[in-house]
MDAnalysis code that builds the backbone (N, CA, C; Angstrom):
import MDAnalysis as mda
import numpy as np

u = mda.Universe.empty(681, n_residues=227, atom_resindex=np.repeat(np.arange(227), 3), trajectory=True)
u.add_TopologyAttr("name", ["N", "CA", "C"] * 227)
u.add_TopologyAttr("resid", np.arange(1, 228))
u.add_TopologyAttr("resname", ["UNK", "UNK", "UNK", "UNK", "UNK", "UNK", "UNK", "UNK", "UNK", "UNK", "UNK", "UNK", "UNK", "UNK", "UNK", "UNK", "UNK", "UNK", "UNK", "UNK", "UNK", "UNK", "UNK", "UNK", "UNK", "UNK", "UNK", "UNK", "UNK", "UNK", "UNK", "UNK", "UNK", "UNK", "UNK", "UNK", "UNK", "UNK", "UNK", "UNK", "UNK", "UNK", "UNK", "UNK", "UNK", "UNK", "UNK", "UNK", "UNK", "UNK", "UNK", "UNK", "UNK", "UNK", "UNK", "UNK", "UNK", "UNK", "UNK", "UNK", "UNK", "UNK", "UNK", "UNK", "UNK", "UNK", "UNK", "UNK", "UNK", "UNK", "UNK", "UNK", "UNK", "UNK", "UNK", "UNK", "UNK", "UNK", "UNK", "UNK", "UNK", "UNK", "UNK", "UNK", "UNK", "UNK", "UNK", "UNK", "UNK", "UNK", "UNK", "UNK", "UNK", "UNK", "UNK", "UNK", "UNK", "UNK", "UNK", "UNK", "UNK", "UNK", "UNK", "UNK", "UNK", "UNK", "UNK", "UNK", "UNK", "UNK", "UNK", "UNK", "UNK", "UNK", "UNK", "UNK", "UNK", "UNK", "UNK", "UNK", "UNK", "UNK", "UNK", "UNK", "UNK", "UNK", "UNK", "UNK", "UNK", "UNK", "UNK", "UNK", "UNK", "UNK", "UNK", "UNK", "UNK", "UNK", "UNK", "UNK", "UNK", "UNK", "UNK", "UNK", "UNK", "UNK", "UNK", "UNK", "UNK", "UNK", "UNK", "UNK", "UNK", "UNK", "UNK", "UNK", "UNK", "UNK", "UNK", "UNK", "UNK", "UNK", "UNK", "UNK", "UNK", "UNK", "UNK", "UNK", "UNK", "UNK", "UNK", "UNK", "UNK", "UNK", "UNK", "UNK", "UNK", "UNK", "UNK", "UNK", "UNK", "UNK", "UNK", "UNK", "UNK", "UNK", "UNK", "UNK", "UNK", "UNK", "UNK", "UNK", "UNK", "UNK", "UNK", "UNK", "UNK", "UNK", "UNK", "UNK", "UNK", "UNK", "UNK", "UNK", "UNK", "UNK", "UNK", "UNK", "UNK", "UNK", "UNK", "UNK", "UNK", "UNK", "UNK", "UNK", "UNK", "UNK", "UNK", "UNK", "UNK", "UNK", "UNK", "UNK", "UNK", "UNK", "UNK"])
u.atoms.positions = np.array([
    [2.239, 11.033, 17.012],
    [3.575, 10.692, 16.538],
    [3.600, 10.486, 15.027],
    [2.617, 9.755, 14.508],
    [2.645, 9.421, 13.083],
    [2.414, 10.638, 12.198],
    [1.622, 11.584, 12.668],
    [1.434, 12.801, 11.885],
    [2.750, 13.536, 11.713],
    [3.522, 13.625, 12.798],
    [4.828, 14.287, 12.744],
    [5.787, 13.531, 11.840],
    [5.771, 12.214, 11.940],
    [6.643, 11.405, 11.082],
    [6.259, 11.576, 9.614],
    [4.969, 11.700, 9.358],
    [4.519, 11.922, 7.987],
    [5.058, 13.214, 7.419],
    [5.034, 14.262, 8.226],
    [5.551, 15.550, 7.760],
    [7.053, 15.493, 7.542],
    [7.750, 14.756, 8.401],
    [9.194, 14.601, 8.227],
    [9.511, 13.858, 6.934],
    [8.715, 12.844, 6.622],
    [8.896, 12.121, 5.355],
    [8.803, 13.080, 4.176],
    [7.783, 13.911, 4.194],
    [7.568, 14.862, 3.104],
    [8.729, 15.844, 3.004],
    [9.175, 16.366, 4.154],
    [10.225, 17.382, 4.157],
    [11.580, 16.817, 3.752],
    [11.933, 15.673, 4.296],
    [13.252, 15.099, 4.019],
    [13.374, 14.659, 2.570],
    [12.337, 13.997, 2.082],
    [12.394, 13.443, 0.724],
    [11.938, 14.433, -0.342],
    [11.219, 15.476, 0.080],
    [10.642, 16.381, -0.908],
    [9.522, 15.716, -1.683],
    [8.677, 14.965, -0.976],
    [7.615, 14.206, -1.637],
    [6.558, 15.121, -2.231],
    [6.125, 14.780, -3.424],
    [5.003, 15.477, -4.052],
    [3.678, 14.897, -3.589],
    [3.684, 13.582, -3.333],
    [2.476, 12.885, -2.898],
    [2.507, 12.656, -1.391],
    [1.388, 12.913, -0.743],
    [1.298, 12.703, 0.699],
    [1.261, 11.211, 1.022],
    [2.092, 10.739, 1.947],
    [2.011, 9.332, 2.361],
    [0.636, 9.021, 2.940],
    [0.191, 7.791, 2.742],
    [-1.149, 7.380, 3.185],
    [-1.047, 6.362, 4.308],
    [-1.854, 6.573, 5.336],
    [-1.951, 5.637, 6.454],
    [-3.094, 4.667, 6.193],
    [-2.817, 3.370, 6.350],
    [-3.825, 2.325, 6.162],
    [-3.889, 1.493, 7.431],
    [-5.109, 1.208, 7.889],
    [-5.273, 0.399, 9.100],
    [-6.447, -0.555, 8.952],
    [-6.262, -1.792, 9.361],
    [-7.343, -2.780, 9.399],
    [-7.992, -2.743, 10.768],
    [-9.315, -2.853, 10.814],
    [-10.046, -2.766, 12.074],
    [-11.060, -3.906, 12.190],
    [-11.152, -4.473, 13.374],
    [-12.091, -5.583, 13.588],
    [-13.524, -5.084, 13.670],
    [-13.703, -3.782, 13.839],
    [-15.056, -3.203, 13.878],
    [-15.066, -1.867, 13.150],
    [-16.224, -1.416, 12.791],
    [-16.338, -0.122, 12.134],
    [-16.096, 0.991, 13.154],
    [-15.196, 1.918, 12.860],
    [-14.895, 2.982, 13.824],
    [-16.050, 3.973, 13.951],
    [-16.148, 4.597, 15.126],
    [-17.231, 5.547, 15.384],
    [-16.813, 6.987, 15.090],
    [-15.511, 7.236, 15.084],
    [-15.048, 8.619, 14.967],
    [-14.564, 8.982, 13.567],
    [-14.802, 8.105, 12.595],
    [-14.395, 8.354, 11.211],
    [-15.590, 8.068, 10.309],
    [-15.782, 8.880, 9.301],
    [-16.903, 8.692, 8.388],
    [-16.669, 7.514, 7.449],
    [-17.754, 6.840, 7.132],
    [-17.688, 5.757, 6.155],
    [-17.594, 6.352, 4.745],
    [-16.874, 5.685, 3.894],
    [-16.749, 6.133, 2.508],
    [-18.131, 6.205, 1.858],
    [-18.336, 7.229, 1.080],
    [-19.590, 7.376, 0.359],
    [-19.455, 6.744, -1.022],
    [-20.310, 5.787, -1.313],
    [-20.238, 5.110, -2.601],
    [-19.191, 4.019, -2.616],
    [-19.034, 3.413, -3.786],
    [-18.079, 2.333, -3.968],
    [-16.847, 2.814, -4.727],
    [-15.720, 2.191, -4.449],
    [-14.499, 2.463, -5.213],
    [-13.550, 1.293, -5.053],
    [-12.541, 1.266, -5.900],
    [-11.519, 0.231, -5.808],
    [-10.543, 0.554, -4.680],
    [-9.877, -0.461, -4.167],
    [-8.906, -0.272, -3.083],
    [-7.860, 0.757, -3.484],
    [-7.362, 0.663, -4.719],
    [-6.329, 1.602, -5.158],
    [-6.875, 3.022, -5.258],
    [-8.152, 3.149, -5.639],
    [-8.766, 4.471, -5.710],
    [-8.957, 5.057, -4.317],
    [-9.185, 4.206, -3.331],
    [-9.309, 4.682, -1.954],
    [-7.991, 5.312, -1.497],
    [-6.886, 4.716, -1.897],
    [-5.578, 5.273, -1.549],
    [-5.425, 6.655, -2.174],
    [-5.862, 6.793, -3.416],
    [-5.798, 8.104, -4.078],
    [-6.638, 9.136, -3.332],
    [-7.819, 8.726, -2.877],
    [-8.673, 9.641, -2.116],
    [-7.950, 10.143, -0.870],
    [-7.316, 9.214, -0.149],
    [-6.591, 9.597, 1.062],
    [-5.388, 10.474, 0.734],
    [-4.739, 10.188, -0.375],
    [-3.593, 10.991, -0.798],
    [-4.023, 12.429, -1.081],
    [-5.274, 12.574, -1.483],
    [-5.819, 13.897, -1.791],
    [-6.512, 14.549, -0.603],
    [-6.370, 13.952, 0.579],
    [-6.829, 14.606, 1.787],
    [-8.032, 14.005, 2.483],
    [-8.677, 12.984, 1.899],
    [-9.873, 12.409, 2.519],
    [-9.501, 11.447, 3.648],
    [-10.331, 11.433, 4.673],
    [-10.187, 10.518, 5.803],
    [-11.482, 9.728, 5.919],
    [-11.406, 8.397, 5.851],
    [-12.624, 7.594, 5.844],
    [-12.287, 6.143, 6.131],
    [-13.330, 5.359, 6.328],
    [-13.144, 3.914, 6.394],
    [-14.060, 3.257, 5.382],
    [-13.700, 2.036, 5.034],
    [-14.436, 1.302, 4.011],
    [-14.700, -0.118, 4.495],
    [-15.855, -0.652, 4.135],
    [-16.176, -2.048, 4.410],
    [-16.287, -2.777, 3.071],
    [-16.647, -4.031, 3.123],
    [-16.802, -4.788, 1.886],
    [-17.893, -4.176, 1.003],
    [-18.855, -3.506, 1.611],
    [-19.950, -2.905, 0.848],
    [-19.473, -1.744, -0.016],
    [-18.369, -1.107, 0.355],
    [-17.841, 0.031, -0.412],
    [-16.713, -0.384, -1.347],
    [-16.369, -1.656, -1.390],
    [-15.279, -2.129, -2.244],
    [-15.859, -2.710, -3.532],
    [-15.463, -2.152, -4.674],
    [-16.033, -2.605, -5.942],
    [-15.108, -3.520, -6.727],
    [-13.929, -3.812, -6.196],
    [-12.974, -4.672, -6.899],
    [-12.822, -5.995, -6.157],
    [-12.915, -7.086, -6.904],
    [-12.761, -8.400, -6.292],
    [-11.411, -8.579, -5.636],
    [-10.364, -8.022, -6.259],
    [-9.035, -8.114, -5.672],
    [-8.961, -7.376, -4.353],
    [-9.563, -6.176, -4.313],
    [-9.575, -5.418, -3.071],
    [-10.288, -6.158, -1.964],
    [-11.400, -6.812, -2.297],
    [-12.132, -7.598, -1.307],
    [-11.289, -8.758, -0.810],
    [-10.673, -9.439, -1.752],
    [-9.938, -10.663, -1.428],
    [-8.684, -10.386, -0.612],
    [-7.822, -9.490, -1.112],
    [-6.515, -9.312, -0.480],
    [-6.601, -8.529, 0.823],
    [-7.621, -7.685, 0.971],
    [-7.774, -6.949, 2.225],
    [-8.452, -7.782, 3.295],
    [-8.917, -8.969, 2.925],
    [-9.544, -9.855, 3.893],
    [-10.985, -9.525, 4.209],
    [-11.606, -8.652, 3.420],
    [-12.983, -8.263, 3.695],
    [-14.001, -9.255, 3.154],
    [-13.571, -10.166, 2.293],
    [-14.511, -11.150, 1.730],
    [-13.809, -12.489, 1.569],
    [-14.498, -13.536, 1.893],
    [-13.975, -14.887, 1.683],
    [-13.790, -15.107, 0.187],
    [-12.574, -15.419, -0.269],
    [-12.350, -15.585, -1.709],
    [-13.202, -16.684, -2.324],
    [-13.626, -17.650, -1.530],
    [-14.482, -18.717, -2.053],
    [-15.864, -18.204, -2.431],
    [-16.207, -17.005, -1.951],
    [-17.499, -16.414, -2.296],
    [-17.443, -15.583, -3.567],
    [-16.244, -15.393, -4.096],
    [-16.099, -14.644, -5.344],
    [-16.479, -15.524, -6.522],
    [-16.914, -14.936, -7.633],
    [-17.260, -15.726, -8.822],
    [-16.082, -16.575, -9.291],
    [-16.394, -17.702, -9.906],
    [-15.353, -18.641, -10.342],
    [-14.384, -17.999, -11.328],
    [-14.903, -17.100, -12.191],
    [-14.010, -16.499, -13.185],
    [-13.005, -15.549, -12.538],
    [-13.332, -15.001, -11.360],
    [-12.372, -14.180, -10.630],
    [-11.336, -15.044, -9.932],
    [-11.787, -16.157, -9.374],
    [-10.859, -17.048, -8.675],
    [-9.888, -17.699, -9.651],
    [-10.373, -18.011, -10.839],
    [-9.508, -18.654, -11.831],
    [-8.627, -17.662, -12.566],
    [-9.102, -16.409, -12.635],
    [-8.383, -15.402, -13.404],
    [-8.786, -15.358, -14.861],
    [-9.775, -16.161, -15.241],
    [-10.160, -16.236, -16.656],
    [-10.703, -14.913, -17.185],
    [-11.269, -14.088, -16.285],
    [-11.825, -12.809, -16.736],
    [-10.737, -11.833, -17.167],
    [-9.488, -12.091, -16.747],
    [-8.375, -11.202, -17.096],
    [-7.733, -11.549, -18.439],
    [-8.021, -12.728, -18.958],
    [-7.380, -13.154, -20.205],
    [-7.864, -12.335, -21.404],
    [-9.173, -12.120, -21.582],
    [-9.610, -11.270, -22.706],
    [-9.109, -9.832, -22.589],
    [-8.818, -9.398, -21.363],
    [-8.337, -8.033, -21.154],
    [-6.841, -7.908, -21.377],
    [-6.180, -9.039, -21.586],
    [-4.756, -9.009, -21.899],
    [-3.834, -8.940, -20.706],
    [-4.365, -9.146, -19.500],
    [-3.510, -9.071, -18.312],
    [-2.673, -10.340, -18.173],
    [-3.270, -11.491, -18.472],
    [-2.549, -12.761, -18.481],
    [-2.897, -13.517, -19.753],
    [-1.991, -14.384, -20.166],
    [-2.214, -15.154, -21.390],
    [-3.044, -16.399, -21.131],
    [-2.995, -16.904, -19.889],
    [-3.702, -18.148, -19.600],
    [-4.074, -18.213, -18.126],
    [-4.994, -19.111, -17.812],
    [-5.378, -19.344, -16.425],
    [-4.198, -19.848, -15.601],
    [-3.394, -20.813, -16.103],
    [-2.235, -21.241, -15.313],
    [-1.285, -20.096, -14.965],
    [-1.089, -19.171, -15.896],
    [-0.207, -18.034, -15.612],
    [-0.753, -17.215, -14.446],
    [-2.060, -16.973, -14.450],
    [-2.681, -16.234, -13.344],
    [-2.546, -17.006, -12.044],
    [-2.804, -18.304, -12.100],
    [-2.745, -19.119, -10.894],
    [-1.333, -19.127, -10.305],
    [-0.336, -19.211, -11.165],
    [1.048, -19.212, -10.672],
    [1.412, -17.867, -10.078],
    [0.980, -16.797, -10.725],
    [1.250, -15.457, -10.190],
    [0.607, -15.296, -8.817],
    [-0.553, -15.904, -8.653],
    [-1.275, -15.775, -7.386],
    [-0.564, -16.384, -6.204],
    [0.356, -17.302, -6.444],
    [1.085, -17.923, -5.332],
    [2.011, -16.925, -4.647],
    [2.279, -15.793, -5.297],
    [3.148, -14.764, -4.710],
    [2.352, -13.663, -4.021],
    [1.028, -13.778, -4.052],
    [0.170, -12.688, -3.575],
    [-0.628, -13.120, -2.344],
    [-0.114, -12.845, -1.149],
    [-0.833, -13.256, 0.061],
    [-2.035, -12.367, 0.356],
    [-3.062, -12.969, 0.883],
    [-4.275, -12.243, 1.275],
    [-4.455, -12.335, 2.780],
    [-4.964, -11.275, 3.377],
    [-5.290, -11.307, 4.796],
    [-6.475, -12.250, 4.997],
    [-6.431, -13.030, 6.045],
    [-7.493, -14.003, 6.302],
    [-8.843, -13.300, 6.428],
    [-9.821, -13.828, 5.740],
    [-11.155, -13.228, 5.780],
    [-11.847, -13.543, 7.103],
    [-12.822, -12.716, 7.452],
    [-13.610, -12.949, 8.641],
    [-13.045, -12.326, 9.905],
    [-11.855, -11.707, 9.819],
    [-11.246, -11.093, 11.002],
    [-11.554, -9.600, 11.062],
    [-11.295, -8.925, 9.950],
    [-11.472, -7.477, 9.910],
    [-12.750, -7.107, 9.159],
    [-13.371, -6.029, 9.619],
    [-14.622, -5.587, 9.016],
    [-14.526, -4.199, 8.410],
    [-13.378, -3.550, 8.565],
    [-13.207, -2.213, 8.006],
    [-11.727, -1.943, 7.757],
    [-11.467, -1.102, 6.768],
    [-10.117, -0.615, 6.505],
    [-10.164, 0.909, 6.542],
    [-9.257, 1.502, 7.304],
    [-9.218, 2.950, 7.466],
    [-8.151, 3.544, 6.552],
    [-8.460, 4.709, 5.977],
    [-7.539, 5.404, 5.085],
    [-7.460, 6.874, 5.503],
    [-6.252, 7.441, 5.461],
    [-6.085, 8.868, 5.762],
    [-4.719, 9.327, 5.285],
    [-4.574, 10.637, 4.994],
    [-3.228, 11.166, 4.790],
    [-2.463, 10.957, 6.101],
    [-1.240, 10.499, 6.025],
    [-0.490, 10.212, 7.249],
    [-0.380, 11.446, 8.144],
    [-0.271, 12.611, 7.539],
    [-0.117, 13.838, 8.314],
    [-1.391, 14.238, 9.053],
    [-2.503, 13.566, 8.751],
    [-3.768, 13.882, 9.413],
    [-4.380, 12.679, 10.129],
    [-3.693, 11.562, 10.129],
    [-4.247, 10.332, 10.692],
    [-4.335, 10.426, 12.217],
    [-5.542, 10.223, 12.745],
    [-5.748, 10.206, 14.195],
    [-5.774, 8.779, 14.727],
    [-5.284, 7.853, 13.955],
    [-5.211, 6.457, 14.374],
    [-3.799, 5.938, 14.112],
    [-3.443, 4.874, 14.797],
    [-2.138, 4.249, 14.578],
    [-2.252, 3.311, 13.380],
    [-1.575, 3.621, 12.292],
    [-1.728, 2.810, 11.076],
    [-0.985, 1.481, 11.170],
    [-1.314, 0.612, 10.238],
    [-0.590, -0.654, 10.092],
    [0.467, -0.555, 9.000],
    [0.128, 0.157, 7.926],
    [1.011, 0.262, 6.764],
    [1.014, 1.705, 6.280],
    [2.200, 2.172, 5.867],
    [2.340, 3.492, 5.275],
    [2.635, 3.308, 3.786],
    [1.800, 3.873, 2.946],
    [1.889, 3.727, 1.488],
    [2.437, 5.024, 0.897],
    [3.521, 4.918, 0.125],
    [4.194, 6.108, -0.401],
    [4.414, 5.970, -1.909],
    [3.921, 6.928, -2.675],
    [4.265, 7.034, -4.091],
    [5.362, 8.079, -4.209],
    [6.453, 7.717, -4.858],
    [7.614, 8.610, -4.905],
    [8.399, 8.389, -6.183],
    [9.372, 9.239, -6.401],
    [10.287, 9.064, -7.521],
    [11.339, 8.019, -7.151],
    [12.034, 7.507, -8.151],
    [12.963, 6.401, -7.931],
    [14.045, 6.745, -6.905],
    [14.620, 7.945, -6.982],
    [15.680, 8.316, -6.045],
    [15.150, 8.423, -4.626],
    [13.929, 8.934, -4.478],
    [13.316, 9.007, -3.158],
    [13.082, 7.596, -2.607],
    [12.665, 6.686, -3.486],
    [12.481, 5.303, -3.084],
    [13.789, 4.668, -2.652],
    [14.858, 4.963, -3.382],
    [16.177, 4.448, -3.011],
    [16.573, 4.914, -1.621],
    [16.298, 6.181, -1.317],
    [16.638, 6.719, 0.002],
    [15.870, 5.993, 1.102],
    [14.595, 5.706, 0.865],
    [13.802, 4.967, 1.842],
    [14.361, 3.564, 2.068],
    [14.718, 2.884, 0.985],
    [15.264, 1.532, 1.119],
    [16.609, 1.560, 1.827],
    [17.427, 2.582, 1.531],
    [18.726, 2.691, 2.190],
    [18.536, 2.976, 3.674],
    [17.563, 3.824, 4.008],
    [17.295, 4.125, 5.409],
    [16.832, 2.885, 6.162],
    [16.111, 2.020, 5.483],
    [15.686, 0.761, 6.099],
    [16.883, -0.134, 6.400],
    [17.881, -0.109, 5.526],
    [19.058, -0.960, 5.690],
    [20.160, -0.300, 6.513],
    [20.076, 1.005, 6.724],
    [21.153, 1.805, 7.318],
    [21.660, 1.233, 8.634],
    [20.759, 0.846, 9.518],
    [21.165, 0.331, 10.831],
    [20.891, -1.157, 10.999],
    [20.321, -1.768, 9.958],
    [19.909, -3.168, 10.112],
    [20.474, -4.092, 9.042],
    [20.825, -3.514, 7.901],
    [21.240, -4.348, 6.767],
    [20.076, -5.068, 6.117],
    [18.856, -4.698, 6.505],
    [17.671, -5.399, 6.014],
    [17.473, -5.170, 4.519],
    [17.026, -6.202, 3.842],
    [16.736, -6.134, 2.413],
    [15.232, -6.023, 2.225],
    [14.790, -4.953, 1.574],
    [13.358, -4.787, 1.332],
    [12.867, -5.828, 0.334],
    [11.571, -6.087, 0.379],
    [10.963, -7.050, -0.529],
    [10.559, -6.357, -1.829],
    [10.967, -6.919, -2.947],
    [10.539, -6.404, -4.236],
    [9.242, -7.072, -4.659],
    [8.323, -6.278, -5.171],
    [7.022, -6.804, -5.585],
    [6.977, -6.978, -7.095],
    [6.204, -7.944, -7.537],
    [6.038, -8.181, -8.964],
    [4.848, -7.403, -9.508],
    [4.061, -8.059, -10.351],
    [2.967, -7.372, -11.035],
    [1.626, -7.540, -10.342],
    [1.633, -8.096, -9.141],
    [0.381, -8.284, -8.423],
    [-0.287, -6.963, -8.095],
    [-1.586, -6.981, -7.819],
    [-2.308, -5.744, -7.503],
    [-1.782, -5.120, -6.221],
    [-1.775, -3.786, -6.163],
    [-1.172, -3.127, -5.005],
    [-1.960, -3.352, -3.724],
    [-3.245, -3.732, -3.829],
    [-3.979, -4.072, -2.614],
    [-3.337, -5.266, -1.922],
    [-2.590, -6.051, -2.686],
    [-1.805, -7.141, -2.125],
    [-0.361, -6.704, -1.903],
    [0.338, -6.391, -2.992],
    [1.783, -6.194, -2.905],
    [2.194, -5.036, -2.017],
    [1.360, -3.982, -1.951],
    [1.723, -2.794, -1.191],
    [0.837, -2.566, 0.033],
    [-0.033, -3.520, 0.327],
    [-0.903, -3.377, 1.502],
    [-0.889, -4.666, 2.332],
    [-1.512, -5.727, 1.825],
    [-1.567, -6.949, 2.628],
    [-0.187, -7.590, 2.811],
    [0.661, -7.506, 1.797],
    [1.981, -8.145, 1.908],
    [2.853, -7.512, 2.991],
    [3.043, -6.175, 2.990],
    [3.827, -5.599, 4.086],
    [3.145, -5.772, 5.441],
    [1.816, -5.812, 5.452],
    [1.106, -6.056, 6.710],
    [1.438, -7.454, 7.238],
    [1.390, -8.441, 6.374],
    [1.585, -9.826, 6.802],
    [3.047, -10.177, 7.052],
    [3.954, -9.575, 6.286],
    [5.373, -9.924, 6.427],
    [6.112, -9.038, 7.412],
    [5.608, -7.817, 7.632],
    [6.326, -6.869, 8.469],
    [7.570, -6.323, 7.806],
    [7.652, -6.469, 6.476],
    [8.838, -6.040, 5.734],
    [8.524, -4.830, 4.858],
    [9.491, -3.923, 4.763],
    [9.379, -2.826, 3.805],
    [9.296, -3.429, 2.409],
    [8.388, -2.931, 1.598],
    [8.139, -3.493, 0.273],
    [8.179, -2.380, -0.771],
    [8.735, -2.692, -1.924],
    [8.780, -1.700, -3.000],
    [8.341, -2.346, -4.306],
    [7.861, -1.534, -5.216],
    [7.428, -2.075, -6.495],
    [7.033, -0.969, -7.448],
    [6.527, -1.378, -8.581],
    [6.225, -0.460, -9.682],
    [4.729, -0.380, -9.963],
    [3.924, -0.871, -9.016],
    [2.472, -0.936, -9.160],
    [2.089, -1.999, -10.197],
    [0.841, -2.016, -10.593],
    [0.355, -2.951, -11.596],
    [-0.428, -2.156, -12.630],
    [-0.753, -2.781, -13.741],
    [-1.376, -2.052, -14.843],
    [-2.714, -1.437, -14.429],
    [-3.456, -2.125, -13.574],
    [-4.742, -1.604, -13.134],
    [-4.596, -0.362, -12.276],
    [-3.768, -0.439, -11.236],
    [-3.625, 0.704, -10.332],
    [-2.981, 1.895, -11.025],
    [-2.074, 1.642, -11.956],
    [-1.479, 2.769, -12.683],
    [-2.540, 3.496, -13.511],
    [-3.497, 2.765, -14.013],
    [-4.578, 3.397, -14.774],
    [-5.551, 4.140, -13.855],
    [-5.920, 3.498, -12.738],
    [-6.940, 4.084, -11.867],
    [-6.393, 5.184, -10.964],
    [-5.082, 5.203, -10.718],
    [-4.506, 6.183, -9.798],
    [-3.709, 7.274, -10.512],
    [-3.562, 7.173, -11.813],
    [-2.778, 8.153, -12.569],
    [-1.353, 8.274, -12.030],
    [-0.749, 7.135, -11.737],
    [0.645, 7.132, -11.285],
    [1.536, 7.508, -12.462],
    [2.448, 8.427, -12.237],
    [3.317, 8.898, -13.304],
    [4.303, 7.809, -13.717],
    [4.747, 7.815, -14.973],
    [5.672, 6.781, -15.441],
    [6.942, 6.665, -14.606],
    [7.408, 7.789, -14.070],
    [8.676, 7.779, -13.325],
    [8.495, 7.455, -11.841],
    [7.264, 7.233, -11.406],
    [7.021, 7.010, -9.986],
    [7.002, 5.532, -9.623],
    [7.435, 5.256, -8.398],
    [7.432, 3.908, -7.835],
    [6.696, 3.965, -6.494],
    [6.524, 2.808, -5.876],
    [5.801, 2.742, -4.610],
    [6.676, 2.060, -3.557],
    [6.655, 2.613, -2.364],
    [7.291, 1.975, -1.210],
    [6.253, 1.918, -0.100],
    [6.082, 0.740, 0.502],
    [5.180, 0.593, 1.639],
    [5.979, 0.170, 2.862],
    [5.685, 0.817, 3.974],
    [6.448, 0.594, 5.203],
    [5.505, 0.125, 6.310],
    [5.780, -1.018, 6.922],
    [5.001, -1.393, 8.108],
    [5.176, -0.304, 9.167],
    [4.091, 0.155, 9.738],
    [4.135, 1.316, 10.622],
    [5.149, 1.209, 11.767],
    [5.331, 0.038, 12.388],
    [6.306, -0.027, 13.478],
    [7.742, 0.297, 13.049],
    [8.027, 0.230, 11.748],
    [9.379, 0.517, 11.255],
    [9.571, 1.990, 10.896],
    [8.498, 2.771, 10.894],
    [8.589, 4.125, 10.344],
    [9.484, 5.039, 11.174],
    [9.346, 5.028, 12.476],
    [10.152, 5.917, 13.325],
    [11.635, 5.653, 13.117],
    [12.015, 4.391, 13.072],
    [13.416, 4.027, 12.854],
    [13.901, 4.516, 11.500],
    [13.105, 4.328, 10.470],
    [13.508, 4.705, 9.118],
    [13.645, 6.217, 8.984],
    [12.693, 6.958, 9.543],
    [12.783, 8.418, 9.489],
    [14.002, 8.903, 10.269],
    [14.249, 8.307, 11.425],
    [15.434, 8.664, 12.202],
    [16.715, 8.395, 11.437],
    [16.753, 7.291, 10.725],
    [17.923, 6.966, 9.907],
    [18.110, 7.976, 8.785],
    [17.015, 8.405, 8.166],
    [17.118, 9.406, 7.105],
    [17.669, 10.722, 7.649],
    [17.236, 11.087, 8.847],
    [17.745, 12.317, 9.460],
    [19.251, 12.221, 9.687],
    [19.718, 11.062, 10.127],
    [21.158, 10.882, 10.327],
    [21.901, 10.832, 8.999],
    [21.307, 10.170, 8.031],
    [21.947, 10.070, 6.712],
    [22.158, 11.440, 6.089],
    [21.269, 12.382, 6.389],
    [21.391, 13.728, 5.836],
    [22.675, 14.425, 6.292],
    [23.212, 13.973, 7.414],
    [24.424, 14.602, 7.945],
    [25.691, 13.993, 7.362],
    [25.544, 12.944, 6.584],
    [26.699, 12.233, 6.041],
    [27.073, 12.792, 4.665],
    [28.356, 12.866, 4.431],
    [28.867, 13.506, 3.225],
    [28.321, 12.875, 1.953],
    [28.265, 11.566, 1.913],
    [27.850, 10.888, 0.684],
    [26.438, 11.291, 0.285],
    [25.545, 11.379, 1.261],
    [24.151, 11.719, 0.952],
    [23.984, 13.205, 0.711],
    [24.868, 14.009, 1.251],
    [24.839, 15.432, 0.944],
    [25.248, 15.681, -0.499],
    [26.131, 14.845, -1.009],
    [26.610, 15.002, -2.377],
    [25.659, 14.390, -3.383],
    [24.834, 13.471, -2.928],
    [23.937, 12.756, -3.838],
    [22.491, 13.034, -3.517],
])
């Protein structure tokens, strides 16, 4: 079902980037290859967008944020400078530790110790039922997705701030069950080569069929045909 929905997303919206399926697993899967080498969570999404299918454990995650927000590592085991955010101040990401700490109150992390692997695949090739669908798109395409979410429900999507996308576009929609949109963060834009005009929309997988169905109906309406 999800492979078909992925293709419909691409066709209806005219997406340039393939939507990515993300799934948390309590054990390492037997039918999917483990990622070779280490990479950041955001880079893993890029790999899947480019056609790779794999799973990753904490051993393949090279970013503290990816470890923390995906729930693969207890944040108390991270170095103090990562927990405080002090390592980001010389890099210009935050002006002070309090600023980082306050920003962190908006960034939920999946509880550590539950999941041992995260699966990544292009949605059109995913042989597993995903938890979250990650989409990089242009602003108008993002608007259509948000409108489709509200079309039959009136639901308001969650806007994300400057937090890392491993949180704002992965753990947050997973934990809240809400469609989430945002502009990425300075790190992921650098590591993923996201275009200046592109935005991100993440959809909890159980909402995808409804949203795609709404888009199909919206296509028949005069207003959306004109716009």
